[in-house]
C-alpha positions in Angstrom: 77.4 38.3 131.4 75.9 40.4 134.2 77.3 43.3 136.0 79.1 42.5 139.3 79.3 44.8 142.3 81.5 44.8 145.3 79.2 45.4 148.3 81.4 44.4 151.2 85.1 44.3 152.0 87.2 43.5 155.1 90.9 43.4 155.9 93.0 42.8 158.9 96.0 44.9 159.8 99.0 43.0 158.3 101.6 41.8 160.7 105.1 40.2 160.7 105.2 36.5 161.3 106.6 36.9 164.8 103.1 38.2 165.9 102.1 34.5 165.8 98.4 35.1 165.0 96.7 32.0 163.6 95.3 32.2 160.1 91.9 31.2 161.4 91.8 34.3 163.6 92.9 36.6 160.8 90.4 35.1 158.4 87.6 35.3 160.9 88.2 39.1 161.4 88.4 39.8 157.6 85.2 37.8 157.0 83.3 39.4 159.8 84.2 42.8 158.6 83.3 42.1 155.0 80.0 40.6 155.9 79.2 43.5 158.2 80.2 46.0 155.5 77.9 44.3 153.0 75.0 44.0 155.4 74.2 40.5 154.2 74.0 37.2 156.0 76.3 34.2 155.2 73.0 32.4 154.3 72.8 34.8 151.3 76.2 33.6 149.9 75.8 31.2 147.0 79.5 30.2 146.6 82.7 30.9 148.4 86.3 30.9 147.2 89.1 30.8 149.7 92.7 31.6 148.7 95.9 30.6 150.5 99.4 29.4 149.6 100.9 28.1 152.8 98.2 26.1 154.5 96.8 22.5 154.6 94.1 21.2 152.3 90.6 22.5 153.0 91.9 25.4 155.1 89.1 27.5 153.4 86.4 25.3 154.9 88.2 25.6 158.3 87.8 29.4 158.2 84.4 29.7 156.5 82.6 27.2 158.7 82.9 29.7 161.6 80.5 31.8 159.7 78.1 28.9 159.2 77.7 25.5 157.6 75.2 26.0 154.9 76.3 23.4 152.4 77.4 25.8 149.7 80.4 25.1 147.4 83.6 26.2 149.1 86.5 26.1 146.6 90.1 26.5 147.7 92.4 28.5 145.4 96.2 28.6 145.2 97.9 30.7 142.5 101.0 31.9 144.3 101.0 35.7 144.8 97.9 36.1 142.6 95.8 33.8 144.8 93.6 36.5 146.3 92.7 38.0 142.9 92.2 34.5 141.5 89.6 33.9 144.2 88.0 37.2 143.3 88.0 36.3 139.6 86.1 33.1 140.3 83.6 34.7 142.6 83.0 37.5 140.1 82.6 34.9 137.3 80.0 32.9 139.3 77.9 36.0 139.7 78.5 37.3 136.2 77.4 34.0 134.6 74.2 33.8 136.7 75.2 30.8 138.7 74.7 32.7 141.9 73.4 36.1 143.0 76.0 36.7 145.7 79.5 35.2 146.2 82.3 35.5 148.7 86.1 35.7 148.1 88.5 35.2 151.0 92.3 35.3 151.1 94.6 34.7 154.0 98.2 33.8 154.8 100.2 32.8 158.0 103.8 33.1 156.8 107.1 32.2 158.3 110.1 34.6 158.6 112.6 34.8 155.8 112.7 34.4 152.0 110.3 31.9 150.4 111.7 28.4 150.1 110.7 25.0 148.9 108.0 23.2 150.9 108.2 19.9 149.0 111.9 19.3 148.0 111.2 15.7 147.0 109.1 16.5 143.9 109.1 18.6 140.8 109.3 22.4 141.5 106.7 24.3 139.4 109.1 27.3 139.1 112.0 25.3 137.9 111.8 26.4 134.3 111.6 30.1 135.3 114.9 29.9 137.2 116.6 27.7 134.6 115.7 30.2 131.9 117.0 33.1 134.0 120.3 31.4 134.8 121.0 30.7 131.1 122.1 34.3 130.8 122.0 35.9 134.3 124.4 34.0 136.8 122.9 33.4 140.2 124.2 35.3 143.2 125.1 33.4 146.3 122.9 34.3 149.2 120.3 36.2 147.2 116.7 35.3 147.6 115.5 33.4 144.4 112.6 35.8 143.7 114.9 38.8 144.2 117.1 37.3 141.4 114.1 37.0 139.1 112.8 40.6 139.7 116.2 42.1 140.1 117.0 40.5 136.7 114.0 42.3 135.2 115.4 45.6 136.7 118.7 44.9 135.1 117.1 44.3 131.7 115.2 47.6 131.9 118.4 49.4 132.9 120.3 47.9 129.9 117.5 49.1 127.6 117.0 52.6 128.9 120.1 53.4 131.0 118.4 54.5 134.2 120.3 54.7 137.5 119.7 52.4 140.5 118.3 55.4 142.5 115.2 55.5 140.3 114.1 52.1 141.7 114.8 53.3 145.2 112.5 56.3 144.8 109.6 53.9 144.5 110.3 52.6 148.1 110.4 56.2 149.3 107.0 56.8 147.9 105.6 53.5 149.3 106.7 54.3 152.8 105.3 57.8 152.5 101.9 56.5 151.5 101.9 53.8 154.2 102.3 56.4 156.9 98.6 57.0 156.6 97.5 53.4 156.5 96.7 51.9 159.9 96.7 48.4 158.4 100.2 48.6 157.0 103.2 46.9 158.6 105.9 49.5 157.8 104.7 53.0 158.3 107.9 54.9 159.1 109.1 57.0 156.2 112.6 56.2 154.9 115.0 58.4 152.9 116.5 57.5 149.5 119.9 57.3 151.2 118.7 54.8 153.7 117.1 52.6 151.0 120.2 52.6 148.8 122.5 51.9 151.8 120.5 48.8 152.9 122.1 45.4 152.0 122.3 44.7 148.2 120.2 41.9 146.9 120.4 41.5 143.1 120.6 43.9 140.2 119.4 47.4 141.3 117.6 46.0 144.3 118.5 46.6 148.0 116.7 45.0 150.9 114.4 48.0 151.4 113.2 47.5 147.8 111.9 44.0 148.6 108.5 43.2 150.1 108.6 41.4 153.5 107.0 38.1 154.4 103.9 39.1 156.3 100.6 37.7 157.6 97.0 38.8 157.2 93.6 38.3 155.6 91.1 40.1 153.4 87.7 39.3 151.9 85.1 40.7 149.5 81.4 40.1 148.9 80.3 40.5 145.3 76.8 40.4 143.9 74.5 41.0 140.9 72.7 44.3 140.1 69.4 42.6 141.1 70.7 41.5 144.4 72.2 44.9 145.1 68.9 46.7 144.3 66.9 44.3 146.5 69.2 45.0 149.4 69.1 48.7 148.9 72.5 49.4 147.5 72.0 52.4 145.3 75.6 53.3 144.5 77.9 50.2 144.8 81.4 49.9 143.4 81.2 47.9 140.1 83.8 45.6 138.6 83.8 47.2 135.1 86.1 44.5 133.6 88.5 41.8 134.7 91.0 39.7 132.9 93.2 36.8 134.0 96.2 35.6 132.0 98.6 32.8 132.5 102.0 32.4 130.8 102.4 32.7 127.0 105.2 31.0 125.1 106.9 34.4 125.0 107.6 34.1 128.8 110.6 31.9 127.9 111.6 33.4 124.6 114.8 35.2 124.2 116.8 36.5 127.2 114.2 38.6 129.0 113.7 38.5 132.8 110.9 41.1 132.3 109.0 38.4 130.3 109.9 35.7 132.8 108.3 37.8 135.7 105.1 38.4 133.7 105.4 41.6 131.7 103.5 40.1 128.7 100.8 38.8 131.0 100.3 42.2 132.5 100.2 43.9 129.1 97.7 41.4 127.7 95.4 41.5 130.7 95.5 45.3 130.8 94.6 45.6 127.1 91.7 43.3 127.6 90.1 45.2 130.5 90.5 48.5 128.8 88.8 47.2 125.6 86.1 45.3 127.5 85.2 48.3 129.7 85.6 51.1 127.2 87.7 52.8 129.9 91.3 53.8 129.0 94.4 54.1 131.1 94.0 57.9 131.0 90.7 57.6 132.9 92.2 55.8 135.9 92.5 57.7 139.1 94.0 55.2 141.6 96.0 52.1 141.1 96.9 49.2 143.4 99.7 47.2 141.6 101.9 44.3 142.5 105.0 46.0 143.9 106.7 42.9 145.4 109.9 44.5 144.3 110.5 48.1 143.1 111.7 46.7 139.8 108.2 45.1 139.3 106.4 48.3 140.1 108.6 50.2 137.6 108.0 47.8 134.7 104.3 47.5 135.5 103.8 51.2 135.0 104.5 50.5 131.3 102.7 47.1 131.2 99.5 48.7 132.4 100.0 51.5 129.9 100.1 54.2 132.5 103.2 55.6 130.7 104.7 54.7 127.3 107.5 52.1 127.2 110.9 53.6 128.2 109.4 56.5 130.1 109.1 55.1 133.6 112.0 57.2 134.9 110.4 60.4 133.7 107.1 59.2 135.2 108.7 58.7 138.6 110.8 61.9 138.5 107.8 64.1 137.7 105.7 62.5 140.5 103.1 61.0 138.2 102.9 57.9 140.4 101.7 59.8 143.6 99.4 62.5 144.9 99.3 65.5 142.6 100.4 63.5 139.6 98.6 61.6 136.9 97.9 58.5 139.1 98.2 57.6 142.7 99.8 54.2 142.7 99.6 52.1 145.8 98.1 54.6 148.2 98.0 51.8 150.7 101.8 51.6 150.8 101.7 48.6 148.5 103.3 45.2 149.1 106.6 47.0 150.0 105.1 48.7 153.0 101.7 47.3 153.7 103.1 43.8 153.5 102.5 40.8 151.2 100.7 37.8 152.8 100.5 35.9 149.6 96.9 34.6 149.7 95.5 37.9 151.0 97.3 40.4 148.8 94.8 40.5 145.9 91.8 41.0 148.1 93.6 43.6 150.2 94.1 45.5 146.9 90.4 45.1 146.2 89.5 46.5 149.6 91.8 49.5 149.2 90.3 50.3 145.7 86.8 49.9 147.1 87.4 52.2 150.0 89.1 54.8 147.7 86.1 54.8 145.3 83.7 55.2 148.3 85.8 58.1 149.7 86.6 56.3 152.9 90.4 56.5 153.1 90.9 59.6 155.3 94.3 61.3 154.9 95.3 58.9 152.1 92.1 59.5 150.1 92.6 60.1 146.4 90.5 63.2 145.7 87.6 62.5 143.4 88.5 58.9 142.7 86.0 57.3 140.4 88.0 54.7 138.4 90.4 52.2 140.1 92.8 49.7 138.6 94.2 46.6 140.3 97.1 44.4 139.2 98.1 41.2 141.0 100.6 38.8 139.6 101.9 35.4 140.8 104.9 33.7 139.2 104.3 30.2 137.8 102.2 32.0 136.6 99.0 34.1 136.7 98.1 37.7 136.4 94.8 39.3 137.2 93.9 42.9 136.2 90.6 44.3 137.5 89.0 47.7 136.7 86.6 49.2 139.1 84.1 52.0 138.6 82.2 54.2 141.0 78.6 54.4 139.8 
């Protein structure tokens, strides 16, 4: 398997659904920016992978044909919230295996207001087993968003194990808004206090509304290539994907009474272990992290799943500021899903863009000083988890 480099990234500002921007317009901007950043032509692209969740079949072709119609394979990808990283996984794999020299990954989403709901109520629901398992031991709450019950349940499980107060989860939202203040592409940039977060409407478990990511719209893209292609195009110091792992659910997802497992803790831990072993880079070497903070509870348990801190120590990790500037790691300098927004198909590639900019030193006031190693975590229930480790050469 060959080395794979990220030579171009692009990302739109994320918006709320009421902005009404068509996904084709958002995708076009992200693609144009990624291609310009890479300096290559669409004719150089050997394969393209387009990720989306809420769009009609062949939406990827609809967006990519605006760059050109060169006859290359265009593969549409849908893996819930891990869609963008799944597209990146496939593009990287095509280059690493020698099938193509250069590939493109695109993710976009035009969402509607409100919590996620069923699109096809007349057929089997892929997430049915996840909710059935949760409701065996955690009664549903009327009016709560289904995903808030899953991740709020994970927060409750963690609290039962380690006795941490609700406010610890709220502090993650405070951090997210503080980081997003310096991200011109984020939706919610106004700082909020812990008191405001905890006073917002209760959702489920320790979660309040300001601890839940909003439905948003946007697009992001990345161009990846081989070492030979990079050298031929004059790239002397590209960002390299040092290792990448994708995991789907194990049988343990539904074993026992564990919402943490239901929302993918075991997937995260297994994928993280694999990338550390494959790259020879340990968690202590990481400088900057973009992780899947769809809810504060998921960010908290993911600290431990990614081995950034030992199991049971997330509260200490947060209280000592080891998740922000001046601490051991800067997690979600972009503001994360909580503040930047979470357009499902775009999220994984937006994370890729942020890590790439950080390792290049292009993030201005939110720049992580001296960043050389970046870690990305993107999870989608149903389920899939992609963990990617990036290195500045």
